[in-house]
Each structure stands twice: as structure tokens, then as C-alpha cells.
C-alpha positions as CSV (number, residue, x, y, z in Angstrom):
1,X,76.2,101.0,70.8
2,X,78.3,104.1,70.3
3,X,81.3,103.7,68.0
4,X,84.7,103.8,69.5
5,X,86.2,107.3,69.3
6,X,88.8,107.8,66.5
7,X,92.4,107.5,67.5
8,X,94.0,110.8,68.6
9,X,96.8,110.2,66.2
10,X,94.5,110.0,63.2
11,X,92.5,113.1,64.1
12,X,93.3,116.5,62.6
13,X,95.6,118.3,65.0
14,X,93.0,120.8,66.0
15,X,90.4,118.2,66.7
16,X,92.8,116.1,68.8
17,X,93.9,119.1,70.8
18,X,90.2,120.0,71.5
19,X,89.6,116.5,72.8
20,X,92.6,116.6,75.1
21,X,91.7,120.0,76.4
22,X,88.2,118.9,77.1
23,X,89.5,115.9,79.1
24,X,91.7,118.2,81.2
25,X,88.9,120.6,81.9
26,X,86.6,117.8,83.0
27,X,89.3,116.4,85.3
28,X,89.9,119.9,86.8
29,X,86.2,120.3,87.3
30,X,85.9,117.0,89.1
31,X,88.8,117.9,91.4
32,X,87.3,121.3,92.1
33,X,84.0,119.7,93.1
34,X,85.9,117.7,95.8
35,X,87.1,121.0,97.4
36,X,83.7,121.7,98.9
37,X,83.4,121.2,102.6
38,X,85.3,119.5,104.0
39,X,88.3,120.4,101.9
40,X,89.7,117.3,100.1
41,X,93.5,117.4,99.6
42,X,93.1,114.7,96.9
43,X,90.6,117.0,95.1
44,X,93.1,119.8,95.3
45,X,95.8,117.6,93.9
46,X,93.6,116.4,91.0
47,X,92.7,120.0,90.2
48,X,96.3,121.1,90.2
49,X,97.5,118.2,88.0
50,X,94.8,118.8,85.4
51,X,95.6,122.6,85.3
52,X,99.4,121.8,85.0
53,X,98.7,119.4,82.1
54,X,96.5,122.0,80.4
55,X,99.2,124.7,80.8
56,X,101.8,122.4,79.4
57,X,99.7,121.5,76.4
58,X,99.0,125.1,75.6
59,X,102.6,125.9,75.8
60,X,103.8,123.1,73.6
61,X,101.1,123.4,71.0
62,X,100.8,127.1,70.9
63,X,101.7,127.5,67.2
64,X,98.8,125.2,66.3
65,X,96.3,126.5,68.9
66,X,96.9,130.2,68.2
67,X,94.4,132.3,70.2
68,X,93.4,129.4,72.4
69,X,96.9,129.4,73.8
70,X,97.2,133.2,74.1
71,X,99.0,134.9,76.9
72,X,95.9,136.0,78.7
73,X,94.6,132.4,79.1
74,X,98.0,131.0,80.1
75,X,98.3,133.7,82.7
76,X,94.9,132.9,84.1
77,X,95.8,129.2,84.4
78,X,99.1,130.1,86.1
79,X,97.1,132.2,88.6
80,X,94.7,129.3,89.3
81,X,97.7,127.2,90.3
82,X,99.2,130.0,92.4
83,X,95.9,130.4,94.3
84,X,96.3,126.8,95.5
85,X,100.0,126.9,96.3
86,X,99.7,127.7,100.0
87,X,97.1,125.1,100.8
88,X,98.9,122.4,98.7
89,X,102.3,123.0,100.4
90,X,100.7,123.0,103.8
91,X,98.9,119.7,103.1
92,X,102.2,118.1,102.0
93,X,104.1,119.4,105.0
94,X,101.5,118.4,107.5
95,X,101.3,114.9,106.1
96,X,105.1,114.5,106.4
97,X,105.2,116.0,109.9
98,X,102.5,113.7,111.2
99,X,104.4,110.7,109.8
100,X,107.4,111.6,111.9
101,X,105.5,112.1,115.3
102,X,106.3,108.6,116.6
103,X,110.0,109.2,116.0
104,X,110.1,112.1,118.5
105,X,110.8,111.8,122.2
106,X,108.1,113.1,124.5
107,X,110.1,116.2,125.5
108,X,110.4,117.0,121.8
109,X,106.6,117.0,121.2
110,X,105.9,120.6,122.3
111,X,107.9,122.2,119.5
112,X,106.4,119.6,117.1
113,X,102.9,120.6,118.1
114,X,103.8,124.3,117.7
115,X,105.0,123.7,114.2
116,X,101.9,121.6,113.4
117,X,99.6,124.3,114.6
118,X,101.5,126.8,112.5
119,X,101.1,124.7,109.4
120,X,97.4,123.9,110.1
121,X,96.7,127.6,110.4
122,X,98.4,128.2,107.1
123,X,96.4,125.5,105.5
124,X,93.1,127.0,106.7
125,X,94.2,130.4,105.4
126,X,95.1,128.8,102.1
127,X,91.9,126.9,101.5
128,X,89.5,129.7,102.4
129,X,90.5,132.1,99.6
130,X,91.0,129.1,97.2
131,X,87.4,127.9,97.6
132,X,86.1,131.4,97.0
133,X,88.3,132.2,94.0
134,X,88.7,128.9,92.2
135,X,85.1,128.2,91.2
136,X,84.6,131.7,89.7
137,X,88.1,131.9,88.0
138,X,87.9,128.4,86.6
139,X,84.5,129.1,85.1
140,X,86.0,132.1,83.4
141,X,88.8,130.0,82.0
142,X,86.3,127.4,80.6
143,X,84.3,130.1,78.9
144,X,87.4,131.7,77.5
145,X,88.7,128.4,76.1
146,X,85.3,127.6,74.6
147,X,85.0,131.0,72.9
148,X,88.4,130.9,71.5
149,X,88.1,127.3,70.2
150,X,84.9,128.1,68.5
151,X,86.4,131.2,67.0
152,X,89.4,129.5,65.5
153,X,90.0,130.3,61.8
154,X,91.1,127.6,59.5
155,X,91.8,124.9,62.1
156,X,94.9,122.7,61.7
157,X,94.1,119.8,59.3
158,X,97.4,117.9,59.5
159,X,97.1,114.6,61.3
160,X,97.9,114.9,65.0
161,X,100.6,112.1,64.6
162,X,102.7,114.4,62.4
163,X,102.4,117.3,64.9
164,X,103.2,115.1,67.9
165,X,106.3,113.7,66.2
166,X,107.5,117.2,65.5
167,X,107.4,118.0,69.2
168,X,108.7,114.7,70.5
169,X,112.3,115.4,71.6
170,X,115.1,112.8,71.7
171,X,115.0,112.5,75.5
172,X,115.4,114.2,78.8
173,X,118.7,115.1,80.4
174,X,118.6,114.4,84.2
175,X,121.0,117.0,85.5
176,X,123.5,116.2,88.2
177,X,123.7,118.0,91.5
178,X,121.2,119.0,94.1
179,X,121.1,122.5,92.7
180,X,119.6,121.1,89.5
181,X,116.7,119.2,91.0
182,X,114.2,121.8,90.0
183,X,115.4,122.0,86.4
184,X,115.4,118.2,86.0
185,X,111.9,118.0,87.5
186,X,110.6,120.5,84.9
187,X,112.2,118.6,82.0
188,X,110.8,115.3,83.2
189,X,107.3,116.8,83.8
190,X,107.1,118.3,80.3
191,X,108.1,115.1,78.6
192,X,105.6,113.1,80.6
193,X,102.8,115.5,80.0
194,X,103.5,115.5,76.2
195,X,103.3,111.7,76.0
196,X,100.5,111.0,78.5
197,X,97.5,111.6,76.1
198,X,98.7,108.6,74.1
199,X,98.8,106.2,77.0
200,X,95.4,104.6,76.1
201,X,96.4,104.1,72.5
202,X,100.0,102.9,72.6
203,X,101.8,100.4,75.0
204,X,105.1,102.2,74.2
205,X,103.6,105.4,75.6
206,X,102.6,103.7,78.8
207,X,106.0,102.1,79.1
208,X,107.7,105.5,78.9
209,X,105.3,107.3,81.2
210,X,105.7,104.9,84.1
211,X,109.4,105.7,84.9
212,X,108.9,109.4,84.1
213,X,106.0,109.5,86.6
214,X,108.2,107.8,89.2
215,X,111.1,110.1,88.6
216,X,108.9,113.2,88.7
217,X,107.5,112.0,92.0
218,X,110.9,111.5,93.5
219,X,112.1,114.9,92.3
220,X,108.9,116.5,93.6
221,X,109.5,114.9,97.0
222,X,113.0,116.3,97.1
223,X,111.6,119.8,96.2
224,X,109.0,119.5,98.9
225,X,111.6,118.7,101.5
226,X,113.6,121.7,100.5
227,X,110.5,123.8,101.0
228,X,109.8,122.2,104.3
229,X,113.4,122.9,105.5
230,X,112.9,126.6,104.6
231,X,109.6,126.6,106.5
232,X,111.3,125.1,109.6
233,X,114.0,127.7,109.4
234,X,111.4,130.5,109.2
235,X,109.6,128.9,112.2
236,X,112.7,129.0,114.3
237,X,113.3,132.7,113.5
238,X,109.7,133.4,114.4
239,X,109.9,131.4,117.6
240,X,113.0,133.3,118.6
241,X,111.2,136.6,118.1
242,X,108.5,135.4,120.3
243,X,111.1,134.7,123.0
244,X,110.4,131.0,122.8
245,X,113.9,130.2,121.7
246,X,114.7,127.4,124.2
247,X,111.5,125.4,123.6
248,X,111.4,125.5,119.8
249,X,115.1,125.4,119.0
250,X,115.3,122.2,121.1
251,X,112.3,120.6,119.5
252,X,112.1,122.0,116.0
253,X,115.7,122.7,115.1
254,X,117.1,119.8,117.0
255,X,114.6,117.1,116.1
256,X,112.2,117.9,113.3
257,X,114.8,119.7,111.2
258,X,117.1,116.8,111.7
259,X,114.5,114.4,110.4
260,X,113.8,116.6,107.4
261,X,117.5,116.7,106.5
262,X,117.7,112.9,106.9
263,X,114.7,112.5,104.6
264,X,116.1,114.9,102.0
265,X,119.4,113.0,102.0
266,X,117.7,109.6,101.6
267,X,115.7,110.9,98.7
268,X,118.7,112.3,97.0
269,X,120.6,109.0,97.6
270,X,117.7,107.2,95.9
271,X,117.8,109.7,93.0
272,X,121.5,109.1,92.5
273,X,121.2,105.3,92.9
274,X,118.1,104.8,90.6
275,X,118.7,107.5,88.0
276,X,122.1,109.0,87.9
277,X,124.0,105.7,88.3
278,X,121.4,103.3,86.8
279,X,121.5,103.0,83.0
280,X,118.5,100.7,82.7
281,X,116.2,103.6,81.9
282,X,117.3,105.3,78.7
283,X,114.6,107.8,77.6
284,X,116.2,108.1,74.2
285,X,115.8,104.4,73.5
286,X,112.2,104.4,74.6
287,X,111.4,107.5,72.6
288,X,112.8,105.8,69.5
289,X,110.4,102.9,70.2
290,X,107.5,105.3,70.6
291,X,108.3,107.0,67.4
292,X,108.4,103.7,65.6
293,X,105.1,102.7,67.0
294,X,103.5,106.0,65.9
295,X,104.8,105.6,62.4
296,X,105.9,108.2,59.9
297,X,104.2,111.6,60.2
298,X,102.2,112.8,57.3
299,X,103.6,116.2,56.4
300,X,100.6,117.2,54.2
301,X,98.7,120.3,55.1
302,X,99.7,123.4,56.9
303,X,102.3,123.0,59.6
304,X,100.8,125.7,61.8
305,X,104.2,127.1,62.6
């Protein structure tokens, strides 16, 4: 029987980061495999999440990863995500639109169908180049990471627990106001991705990740609704140029756009109720508990900074 792998916290920093990077690359590869015909939105989501986690890791641990987290590699990871943006946004918008169909009157369906066809066309155009590019570009990223990890001089020997504690911030500030949704989402995402690798080892990490995941999802839905409202506005302008003003303004602007606004307002009300007004979730308190569970960091060895 194989021995249990050593705790991440007890590994040298370099070895722990290599293990985490390997896990993210495997997850991205599994997601990519699911994008073969027919295209699988869940596969696309899994791929994007793995790449986002990897980008966040490289950004946060750049002083310790050195060349592994160089600008060229981080730019390539960013480009992988951008390649999938069109397909991903169309998937989300189509799912939401289909969920609203039964709420529309029969005379509002024509404009609904026009918008649905528009989004389905965008999704097809998004998946086609994504499937062609992602496999090739991801393989290059894997090779580049492998070469740079193997070529690292004097890998960091300080225990990972000390490095992690150095990066663990007091908490996350959830900013008030609809104009700050994007900034809050980024803050929550970065804290969640920092802590997630420790979920299997520490209950305190799992306890903290759960509300962060929920909050990130809520803020993500709010962002998606803002994007959808912009898409509907663009569709109305296009319909007007096509001299289909009456049909589409009645059905899209008057019905679908109204549903989108209502959904956005409901999500923001939930955000205010559960997070801005509710003091039950205090990231600072839970981070203090996580730090205590990890124990004091061992400052011996090079800091890597």
C-alpha cells in the first residue's frame, strides 16, 4: 500500500507548489478533454477554473517560483482564458434565457427566439476557435512549466506553512455599492484560491472556503447579469439597424430586458441581505482560526523574497 502523501504544510515551499501546480494542470487537462464533440459547457467551466486557480497561484507565489511564474507564462495563461470567454459568456446567457422562456407571453416569443439564435451563433463561433487553439496552447503551457520547474536553481526549502502564513491576509473587504461588485469578486476569489489547497488537510480551511465560494458565486451571477444586460442593449441596437425595431423592442427590451433587470435586482438584494448586513460571516475571525490551526511558521531558510 502506498504511503499517504506528506502534508502540504510540511513540505518545502517549492515541493508544495509543484504539487499544487500539478493538480491544477491535471484538472485543466480533464476539462479540456471534455470539450471534444459535442462541446461540454461543464468541461469548459472546469478548464477555466483550473487555469484561474493556476494564474492566481503564480501571481501570489511569484517570489518563490521565480522563472516558473514569469511574465511570458502568466500571459499565456491569461490568453487561454480569453480564448474561452466568448463561448463561456454565451453558455451562461443561453442557460439564463432558456430558464425565462415560460415567463414570456406568446406574443413575446419572437424576439426571445431572435435573441436566442443570436447567442447560439455566438456560442458556436466561440467554441470553434477554442477547440482548435486550446489543445495546442495548453500543451505549450504544460511544457513551459515543466521546463522551468526542472530548471529552478536552489528551490525554496522553507516549509510551506511559513510561506502560506506570510501571504494569508487578515480578511477580505466586501465593498459596498453596485459599482464595486467586480472589485469585491476579485478580492473574494483571490482569498478563496489561496486557501483552497489546504481544504483536504484542515477543517478550518474548509469552513472558510464554503462561504467564500458562495459569495464568489453570487457576485459572479451579478456580473453575468450586467454582461447580459449589455448584450440585450446591443441586440436592440442591431435589431433597429435591421429595421426590425417594432418586433424586437417589444419582445426583447420590453420583456427579456425587464426580466434581466429584475434578476439583477434580486441578486443584489440577496448580496446586501446576506453579506453587507449580515455579520455572521467575519472572514477575519475565521482567518485567525485558520492561522491557529496551521501553527507558527518556521522562519528558517531563505524567504525567497
